[in-house]
N, C-alpha and C positions, 0 to 999 in steps of 0.2 A: 671756430669755437661758437660763434653766434648761431651757426646752422645746427650744430649738435645740441646747444642749449634749447633751441626752438624745437628740435625733434624730441628731446627729453620732456619738454613742457607739453607737447602734444600727446606723448605717450602717457604722462601722468594724468592728463585730463581724460584720455580714453579709459585709463584704468579706473579712475574715480567714477566716470559715467557708467562703466561696466559693472562696478560694484553696486551702484545705486539701482541700475536696471535689474541686476540679479536679485536684489532685495525685494523689489516690487514684484518680480516674477514669483519669488518664493511666497510672498503674501497671497498672490492669486492662486498658487498651488494649494496653500492651506485652506483658502476659501472653497476651492473646488473639492478637496478631500472631505471637507465638512458637509458641504451642500449636497454632494452626490449620495450621501448616506441618509438623507432625510425623506426619501420616498415613502418609507413605512409610516412616518408621522403624517405626511401630507395625504396619502391615500387612505389610511385607516385612522389611527389615533395614537396618542402618546402612551404606549403600553409596553411592558416588558415582554420580550420574546422567549421562546424555547422553555426548557425545564430548569437547568442549572441557574440561569439568571434570577429566578424567583427566590432561590435560597440566598444568593448574594444580596438581593434587594432586602430580604427579611433581616439579614445580618446587619446591613447598613442602617436600616431603621433602628435596630436595637442599639447600634453604636452611637448614632446621633441623639438618641433619647436618653441613654443611661451612661454614656461616657466610655472612655477607652479602658479603664480599669475593670469595670463590670464586663466589658466585652472579652477581655483576656480570661476572666474567671467564669464565663457563662456556661452553665450546664443546661442543655436543652432537653427537657423531659417530654417534648412533643414529637420527637423523632425516635425511631428504632425502639419502640416500646417492647418490653419493659426495660431495655438496656439504657437508653438515652445516649447523648453525645456531648462530649466536651468540645465546645466550638473553638475556643481560643487555641487549643493544641492540635486541632485537626483541619484547619483551614489555612490557605495561603492568604495573608491579610493585606497584600498590596492593593488589590482592587478596592476593597472595603475602606481602607484608610485613605486612599486617594479620593474616592467619591465623598467620603465624610469630610475630608479637609476642604474640598471644593464647596461643599454645602455650607460649611462653617465660614469660609471666606466670603461667600456671596451674601450670607445673612449678616455678617459683620459689616458689609457695605450697604446694608438696608435694601438688598435685593431678595425679597422673600420667596424664593423658589422652594417647592416641595422636594422631599428626598427622592420621590419617584422621578420627577423631572430631571434632576441632576443625574440620576442613574441612567435614564434614557439617553442623555446626550453626552455621557462620558466617553463612549467609544468613538463617536465622530470627532470629538475634540482631540483625542489622542491619535487619531488617524492623521490629522494635520501635523502633529508633533513627529509622528513616524516618517512622514514625507520629508520633513526638514532634516531629520536625523539621517535619512537615506542620502539627501544632498551632501551632508557633511562627510559621510563615509565615502561616497563615490568621488567626491572632490579630492580626498586624500589619496585616492588610487589613480585617477586619470584626469583630474582637472574639473573646473567649474562647469564647463559645457556638458560633460558627461553627468555631473551631479544634478544639474537642472533636469536633464532628460530622464534620469532614473527617478527623480522625485515625482515628476508628473506621471510617470508610468505607475509608480506605487500608489499614487493618489486614486487611481482608477482601476487597479488590478482586481478582477472579480473574486479571486481567492481570498484576498484580505477584506473585501467588502462583505463577503458572506459572514464574517466574524466581527464586523465592526459597524453594522448598520445601527441606526438609532433604535434603541431598545435591546440590543444584543449586549446585555450587561454581564459579560463573562470575563474570565481571567485574561483571555487573549486580547481583550480590548486595550489593556495597558502593557501587556507582556511583550507584544511585538515591538512597540516603541522602545522598551527597555532592552530587548535583544539587539536591535539595530544600534542603539546608542552605546551599548557596551562594546560592540564591535568597532564602532567609530573611535571611541576613546582608546581602545587597544591599538588600532592602526595609527592614531595620532601620537600615542606614546612611542610606538615603533619608529615613526618618522622623525620625531623630535628628541627622544631620549629624556623627556621631562618627567621628573618625579611627581610634579603637580598633576599632570594628566594621568599618571599611574595611580595616584590616590583617588582621583575622580573615577577612574575605571573600576576600582574596587567598590566604590560606593554605588556606581551604576549596576554592577554585578549583584550587590546586596539587594537593590531594588528589584532586580529580576528574580532573585531567589524568593523574595516576599510575594511576587506576583504570580508565578507559574512554576509547575513542576518541570517544565521544559528547560529549566536552567542547567540541567545536566548536559544539554547539548553544548552550551558555552564552555563548561569546565572540561569538556572532552575535545572540542574542536580547537581551542586555543593551544592546549598541549600538543596536539597533532601538528599544528603549524610550527610551533617552536621546535619540535623534533625534526620536522622537515627542513627547517632552516639550518639546524645544526648538521644534519646529514649532508646537505648540499653545500656546506662550507660558507654559509651566510651568517655565522654567529657574530654578534657585535655587542657592545655594551648597551646599546639601545634595546636589543632583544632581551637582555637580562633585566633591564629596568622595566620593560613592558610586562614581563611575566612573573618575576619573583614576588613583587608586592601584591600582585593579584592572588597568588596562591596563599600567601600568609594572611594578609589583611582580609581578603575575600572569604577565606574559609572561616576565620574568626567571626566575621560579621554574619556569615550564613548560619553558623551554629547558634546565633541568637534568635533565629526564627523558630518558634516552638514546634511547628510541624516538621522541621528539618532536624534541629537539635544535633545529636551526636552522629546522625547519619552522614553529616558532612565529612566525617573522618572514618566512618565505620563501614560504609557500603562500597561495593565494587565500582559504582559509577564515578567515584572520586579518586580511585587509586591511580589512574593514568596520570592525573595532574601531579601527584606526589612523586611518582617514578620519574617523570620528566623534570621535576624540580631538583631531584638528586643529580640527574644527568647534566643539567645546565650548570650546576655548581662545580661539577667535576671539570667540565669544559672550560668554565671561567677560570678555575685554578690553573689549568694547563696553559691557557693563554697568558695569565699573569706571570707564571714561572718562565714562559718563553721570552717575555720582554725584559726579565731581570737577570737571567743567567746566560752564561756562555753556551755555545752549541753542545759541547761535551757534557757539561753539567746538566744541561737541559734534557739530554737523553736519559741520564740516570734519574733525574727528578721525575720525568714523565713515566718511566717504568715504575717508580715507587708510587706515584699518584694513581696511575691506572690500576696497579695491583690492589691498592687500598680501596679505590673506587669500585672495582669489581667485587671485592669482598663485601663492601657495604651494600652494594646492589643485590648480591646474592642473599645477604642476610635479610634485607628488606623484602625481597621476593619470597623468601622462606616464610617470613612472618605473614605476608599477605596471603600466601597459599594456605597457611594454617587457618587464618581467619575465614578465608573463602570456603575451605573444605568443611569447616564446622557448621556452615549454613546449608540447609537443604536446597536452596535456590542458588548456591554458590555466591551469595552476597548481592545478587541482583534482584531488583524488584520485578514483579510480574510484567509490568508494561515494558520495562527495559528488555527483559528476555523475549517478549513478543516482537520487539524490534530487531533483536539480533537473530532470533529464530522465528520466522513468520508462522511456523506451524505449532509453536509452543502453546499459544493461547487456546487454539482449537483442541489441543490434546489434554491440557491440564487445567486451564482456567476458562471455562465456557462463559463466565460472566463478562470477561473482557471481550471475548470473541462475539458476544451477542450484541454489542454496541455497533450501530451501523457505521459510525465514523471511525471505527477501528478496523474496518474491512479494507483490503487493498483496492486502490482505485482502478478504474478502467481507462483505456486510452482516450475515449471521448471526454473524460473528466479533465484531462490535462488541457485540451482545447477549450473546454468550458471555463476553467479557472484561471489559466494564464494566457490563453488565446495565442496570438501571433508571437508572443515572447518565447514560446517553445522553439520557434525557428530562428530567433535572433540570438539565443543563448550560445550556440556553437561559435558564431561570429564573435561574440564577446569574449569567449575563452581564448580564441586566436589572438584577439587584440590585446589581451592581458600578457601574452608572451612576447610582445614587441613594444618596449623591452620588458623583460620579466623583473619585477621588484619584489620586495618582501610583502608589500601591500597587495599587489596583484596576485601573488601566489596564494595569499590568504583567501582572496575572493574565489579563486579557482577551487581551492580545497572546500570552501563553503558550498559552492554549487554542487560539487561531486557528492558530498555527504548528504546534502539535503535532497538531492534527486533519489538517492538510495532510500532514505527514510520515507519520503513521500510515496515511493513505490510499495512500501510495506503497509502504510497506514494512511488512509485518505485524509485524515485530520491534519497530518503533517504537510499537506500541500500549503498550509499557512506558513510554514518555515521556508518552503521553497520559493514562495512568492517574492520576498525581498531580494533573494539572491538572483532570481530571474530578472527582476527589474534592474538591478545594478548592472548585470552583464549586458542586458539589452540596451540600457542607457549608454554603456561604453561603446557597444557596437554601432548604435545609431549616431552617436557623436563622432566617432571615427569616420563613419561612412559619409556623413554630411561634411566633415572637414575635408575629406579627399575630393568629393564632388564639387564643393564650392571653391576649393583651391584651384581645381582644374579650370573652372569657369573664370575665376579671377585672373589666372595666368594667361588665358587666351583672349579675353575681352580687351585688355589694354593693347595687345598687339594688333587686333583688328582696328581699334580706334586710331592707333598710330599710323597704320597703313592708310587709313582713310584721310587722316590729316596730311600725310605726305603726298597723297594723290591730289588733294585739294591745293596744296602749296605748289606742286609742279604745274598744275593747270593755270594757276594765277601767274606763275612766273613766265609763262610763254607770252611775251609782249614784244611786238615788232618795234623795238626802239634801240638804236645803236648805242646811244649814250648810256642807257642802262646796262647794256652788255659790257661796255668799256669800264663802267664803274665796278661791275661785278668782277671783271678780271683783275682790276687793281686791288679790290678788297680781298679777293681770294689769295693773291700773291702775298699780301701783307699778313693775312691771317694764318698762313700755313705754319709759320714758326710757332705762333701762339697755340694752334691746335695740337702740334706735336708735343709741346711742353705740357699742355693739359692732359693729353693721353698718358704721358709718363707719370703725371701726378695721380691719375685715376687708376693706373695699373695695380699698385699695391693695395688699393681699396677694394678692387674687384676680386683679388685672389681668395680672400676668405669665403666668398660666395660659391666656391666650387662645390661644397657639400650641399648647399641648397639647390645648385644646378643639377646635381646627381639625383636629389629627391624629386626635382621637377620631372626629370626624365623617367623616373620610376613610377611616380604617383600621378602624373598628369594623364588624364584620359581625354578622349575626343570630346569636343564640346557637345555634340548631339547626345552621346552616351551619358554624359554627366547630367544633362537636363532631363533626359528620360528617366534616369535612375532616381533623381530627386523627386520627380513627379510620382514615381512608383512608391517611394518611401513615404511621401505625403499621403497617398491613397492607403497604404498599409496602416499608417497611424490613424487615419480617419476610420478605417474599418475597426481598429482596436477601440477607438472612442465610442463608436456606435454599439459595439458588442458590450462594452463595459457599462454604458448607460442602460442598455436593455437588461443586463444582469442585475444592476442595482434597482431598476424600476419594477421588474417583473419576477425574476427568479429568486431574489434574496430579500425582497421587501416585505413579503407577507409574513406576519407573525404566526407561529404555530398555535397560539392560543385562540386566534380568530382565523377561520378558514374561509376562502372564497372560491367560487367557481363561476365560469361564464357559460351561458347557454343562449339559445335563440331568443329567450324572453328577458335577457338582461343579466345583471350581476346578482348572484346569490351569496349571502353571508351566513356562515355557520358559526354561531356563538354558543355552541352547546357546552363547551368546557366551563366557561364562566357561569353559565346557567346552572350547571351541576354543582359547582363549588359554592355558588350563592345559596342554593337549596340546602346544602350541608351546613352552611354557616347559620341559616335562619331557622332550620327545622330539626336540628339535633342538639344534644346537650354538649356543653363545653368539654367535658371529660370523656366523650365518646371516642372510641378507637375505630379507625377506618383502615381496611385492608385493600390493597390494590397491588398491581405489579409495580416494581420499583421505579419505573419511568415517571409515574405521576405523584411520587411522594413529595417532592419539593413544592409543586403547585398546590397540593392538598393542604400542606402545612401553612404556606404563605397566604393563599387566597381564602381557604375555608377555615383556617385557624383550628384545625382538628389534629389529634394525635394520630400518627401513622406508624405502621409496623416496620416498613422499609422505605428507603428513599434513594435518591440518585447517587449518594455517596458510595454505595456498594462496598463498604469496608468489611461487612460480615457476610461471608458466603453462605454460612449455615442458616442464618436468618432468612436470607433470600431464597435458599433452597426449601425452607419450610413453607413459604408462601407458594412457591412453584409446585411443591408437592400437593398442597391443598387444592390448587387450581387443577391439578392433573388427576385428583382422586375422585371417586364417586361422591355423591352428595352427602351421604351420612358421614363418611370418613372426613370429608372436608369440613363439615360442620363441627366435628369433634376437635379438629386441629384449630380452627378459628376460635372455638369456645375456650380452648386452653390458653389462647393468647388474649382473651378478654375482648375480642373483636365484636363490634355491634353492627357495623355496616361493611359491605363489600362493594367496591366500585369497579366496573368493567367498561372498557372502551370497545365499541362495536361499530364497524363501518359498512356492514353488509347492505344497509338500506340506501345510503347515499353514495357508496363507492369510495369510502375513505380507506386507503390501503394499509395505513399504519395502525391497525387495531390489534386487539389482544389475540385474536385467532391467528393472525400472521406471526405474532410473537410467541405463540404457544409452543413451538418447537424448542425454544430456549428455556421455557419453563420446565419442560420435560427433561431436557438435558441437565440443567442446573440442579433440579430436584433429584434426578437419578444419580448425580455425582455424589450426593451426600446420603440419600436414602435408597438403598439398592432395590427395594421392591418396585420402584418406578423404573420401568424398562421401556426404552424408546421403541423397540420393535412391536410392542403391543399396540402402538398408536399408528403404525404404518401399514399401508396396503400397497404392495408392489413397490416398496421403497418411497412412498409418498404419503404426506399428510392429506387425508381426504375428509370432507364433511358431507359428501353426498351419500347415496344409498350403498355405495361400496365401502364406506368407512367401517372401521373395526368397531366391535361392541364397546371396547375400552374407550375409544374416542367418543362414541355417541353418548356414553353414560358419565363422562367426566364433568366436573363442575363448570369448567370454562365453557364447554359446549352448551350446557343447559342455561347458564346465566346469559350467554350471548344470544341464543336463539329462542328464548322463552317468549311465547306469543308472537313470534316473528311471522307465522303463517297468517296472522290477522291483517298484515299490512297489504298484501296483494293476493292472498288466497293460494299462492303457489310456494311461498317461502323461497324466493329466488335471491341468492346472494350475489350482489353486483361486483364484489371484489373478487371472489372465487369463481364467478360466472357459472354457477350451477345451483340447482335446487338442493336444499339440505336433505339429509337422509332421515332424520327423526324430527317430524313436524309437530306432533301432538303429544305433549307430556306435561306433567304437573310437578311443581316443586313441593317437597314435603318438609324441608328444614330451613328454607329461605322464602322470603316473601318480597315481591317487588314493591318498592316504596316510591321510586321516581325514575322516569325515563325522559330524557330531553326531547326537544321538539323534533329533531332529525334522528333520534334513536342513536346518537353517537356515544352518549354516556348513560349507563344504566346503573342504578344504585339499588342494592338489595339489603334487607335487614335479616339478621339471624333470628329465627324463631326461638322463643325461650323454651327450656326443657318442659316436657309434659308434666303437669301437676297431677297428683293423685286425686281421684274423685272422692268427695266426702261421702261417708256412709259405707263405702265398699272396702276401705282399708282395714286391715286387721290391727287390733290394738297391740302395742308393743308389750313384750313380756316384762320388761323392767325399764326403769328410767335410764339405767346405765347403757342398755343396749341401744336405746334411742339416741343417747348422746354420742356413742361411738359411731352410729350410723350417720348422724349429722356431720361428725368430723370427717368421716370418709367421703361424704358428698362434697364437703368443702374442699378436700384435697383433690378430688376429681375435677372440680370446677376451676380451681386456680392452682395449678401445679407449681407456680412460682412463689 
């Protein structure tokens, strides 16, 4: 009894020490996740990255300045002129409310940080939270060791770093944490059957709905797992508690988000959850009847329940089919259809296909974004099947679906990253467990053999008295040894399973040591690659560009230079036209009204701008004049070799414009199936507005007009602008701003007098209608 109490005490001390050690390791993982994302601030400055984050930053500024009620009712008249935009009803408010709350808490504690600083560091903070949520989720599946491994992998995975560096103030900054935490609470509820965790799961799902449109992945993946459990005979009351409250409470909470509203019950993305909701109630009723009736009565009751359930299911399916058939897109959104059918966007919605992050990834991108995890995922899947549980089957389903979606759209590599980290953490934990156990089982035997050898060498002493004493002692102790063996036999019998495991899992000592060294080297390679990706590949903000050459580092700050010029040299109510990529930045940094921006909700409006860019100069001037545009902004990279300029995006301007206005035909801009800007370019291409605004006076730079992006000399070098005038070009020619010339006035003394006052009034009215058709 004393020995068992001592063993229990040692075990409790080990358990407590292990929990404390795990806590400190998690703290270090959080520090790592935060600090590895600060390279952009250290190398450059504390600045917002990309395009969409500038809109989120502008909205957060408005929230902190005017309050939440004005935020919900805010009508933004500086975007989508002359239509405007209702911000509260068209934005996912989770990120904005989170950053605004952080700013309010810090200022309440007399920590006077600016809104921009809070926005810059929101993503690194939540990356630490996401790592801790990954630990909790993986711990529920395969234990604390796998959880710690998965957490440290997620803290450094390049795919997640690309969307959570300091300054990347986008929805995914908080949405990935919400995604992982929702999955954790679902698995926790599934393992415990606690209604408390089920309620928390619904609240976490509500936060995910507030944060990102990718919440539809959750509300479809969980029903798929519930249906899988039912089909494979794994139904339990815990499964019902984990799923039913999520559908009811989660849907009610989701409908409170203005941007979602009734879409939570009216769109096809949510119908799978309702259908599985009906199925699980039918199954629950069958199990309840089975436990309370005799076998004969059970058969009759099951027949009745199944027939009624089938009738209800058919009725629901008929209603759903009617709702779906009434919609031209069958109740699916454009982005959902592009995921289910990868060719849909290129055929019907070119505005979605034009976004680079909506393109399918290449094979090297998997190695870039998840690195060695791609090779560890299959091992993690195998580990989940030994043994297979409800939690491990969910992780397997998660990785399978996320692999498919990441193969359709490169942006969804972000959804794949947590699943890859979880399965890789399980694989590494299991592998280290096998190898270290093999070494542990063999090292004591070696030490025992050495001790036995030392004892035998010491016992060889030429002394007869000692030998005589030994013979007497051995004769006396034989009976006691036999009795001890009999007492030990029943204790050793339960160890037969462990002995079988030893025989199956124990590897040779040399093999185990070499395997551990190789795994450590693999982890070191992953760390080096992740640090390089964080420091070089994903740290540079798109608003400030850099390049390395033989004479040092060159910084291209042309974007902020152009926006500063617009802010200081134009009127407050002037309208600026550009391609939709630069709308958010123009509004946030220049504080000027734009025609289109990155929201891309109105395809016709974007097609109008694309048509103007694709038209000849006079026709484009008339289109912009009708929209009350005063300045046109063009991004050009031909001088410095910036590839993401408007000439490279021009093909999408033609396609989107031609999709609404049939007179814009893509073949008119092609020569042998290619967009060309050299001497072989088509006359339509050489005379369109985008070509002229990009290459105006370009021949003056080097005398040859050589485009470093297209690596060729342009076809039309010397031309003049008749309806536009250049007002500003940045230092490296990356941003060029043009002003629309006013309509030609009549020369005094040469105009004929009007026949009557009425005719002059009608003429002036006609001119006004022509100038402003809105």
